[in-house]
C-alpha positions in Angstrom: 0.0 0.0 0.0 1.5 3.3 -1.1 1.6 6.3 1.1 0.0 9.6 -0.1 3.3 11.3 -0.6 4.6 8.4 -2.7 1.7 8.7 -5.0 2.1 12.5 -5.2 5.7 12.0 -6.2 4.7 9.5 -8.9 2.2 12.0 -10.5 4.7 14.9 -10.2 2.8 16.8 -7.5 5.9 16.8 -5.3 9.6 17.1 -6.2 11.7 13.9 -5.9 13.8 15.4 -3.2 10.8 16.0 -1.0 11.4 15.2 2.6 8.9 14.7 5.3 9.6 16.7 8.4 11.0 14.5 11.1 10.6 15.4 14.8 13.8 16.7 16.3 15.1 15.8 19.7 14.8 18.7 22.0 16.6 18.4 25.4 14.1 18.9 28.2 14.7 21.9 30.5 13.8 20.2 33.7 12.8 16.9 35.2 9.0 17.6 35.2 9.1 18.4 31.4 11.2 15.3 30.8 8.6 13.1 32.5 5.8 14.8 30.8 7.3 14.2 27.4 8.1 10.6 28.2 4.5 10.0 29.3 3.1 11.8 26.3 5.2 9.6 23.9 4.4 6.5 26.0 8.1 6.0 26.7 8.1 6.4 30.5 8.4 2.6 31.0 11.3 2.5 28.6 13.0 5.3 30.5 12.7 3.3 33.8 14.0 0.2 32.0 17.0 2.1 30.7 17.8 3.5 34.1 17.7 0.0 35.6 19.8 -1.4 32.9 22.6 1.2 33.2 22.6 1.1 37.0 23.0 -2.7 36.8 25.8 -2.3 34.3 27.5 -0.1 36.8 27.0 -2.7 39.5 24.8 -0.4 41.5 21.9 -2.3 43.0 18.8 -0.4 42.1 15.6 -1.7 40.6 13.0 0.9 40.0 9.6 -0.8 39.7 7.8 -0.1 36.4 4.9 1.1 38.5 6.9 3.9 40.1 5.5 7.4 39.7 7.6 10.2 38.2 7.7 12.0 41.6 8.9 8.8 43.4 11.4 8.1 40.7 12.8 11.7 41.0 13.1 11.3 44.8 14.6 7.9 44.8 17.1 8.7 42.1 18.1 11.9 43.9 18.7 9.9 47.2 20.7 7.3 45.4 23.0 9.8 43.7 23.4 11.7 47.0 24.5 8.6 48.8 26.9 7.7 45.9 28.5 11.1 45.9 28.9 11.0 49.7 30.0 7.4 50.3 30.8 5.7 47.0 32.5 8.4 44.9 34.5 6.0 42.6 31.3 4.1 41.8 29.5 7.4 41.2 32.1 8.4 38.6 31.8 4.9 37.0 28.0 5.3 36.8 28.4 8.7 35.0 30.8 7.1 32.6 28.5 4.1 31.9 25.5 6.3 31.4 27.6 8.7 29.3 26.7 11.9 31.0 28.6 14.7 29.3 31.7 15.6 31.4 31.5 19.3 30.5 28.0 19.5 32.0 29.2 17.8 35.2 32.1 20.2 35.5 29.8 23.2 35.2 27.8 22.2 38.3 28.4 23.9 41.7 29.6 21.2 44.2 29.4 23.4 47.3 25.9 22.0 48.3 25.7 18.2 48.0 21.9 18.1 48.0 21.5 20.5 45.1 24.5 18.8 43.3 22.8 15.4 43.6 19.6 16.9 42.3 21.3 18.5 39.3 23.3 15.3 38.5 20.0 13.3 38.8 18.5 15.5 36.1 21.6 15.1 33.9 21.3 11.4 34.2 17.6 11.4 33.4 18.2 13.7 30.5 20.9 11.4 29.0 18.8 8.3 29.6 15.8 10.0 28.0 17.9 10.9 25.0 18.9 7.3 24.5 15.3 6.1 24.8 14.0 8.8 22.5 16.5 8.1 19.7 16.1 4.3 20.0 12.3 4.8 19.7 12.6 7.3 16.8 15.0 5.2 14.7 13.6 1.8 15.3 
């Protein structure tokens, strides 16, 4: 079955180099917008699965249930990152490497307050994991 634009090209209504606009990845500005977009695209569960996968690759025992709400996920991730920064710094760095959080973004953070640092790092982790999920879904 031919798509409408394929038929339009065949009867010379559209040029041969016609491209359909593809959605572009836009990095979310905060955690709430990220979760909103993930739920809108029905990819929230994929995001949780990606988080679980990468934490397990880093040998960090965490298993977010698929039924976790966005607010609970945000809180639990923040607590986990806070504890890792405070007590398991080498493992924390390994986790950032495995998830592939951009080093320049980490270096820009203010480390004077551990609570806010953990919150900002949690967002960077979620943002990177969301990017992986979004691209995997878009190019499947």
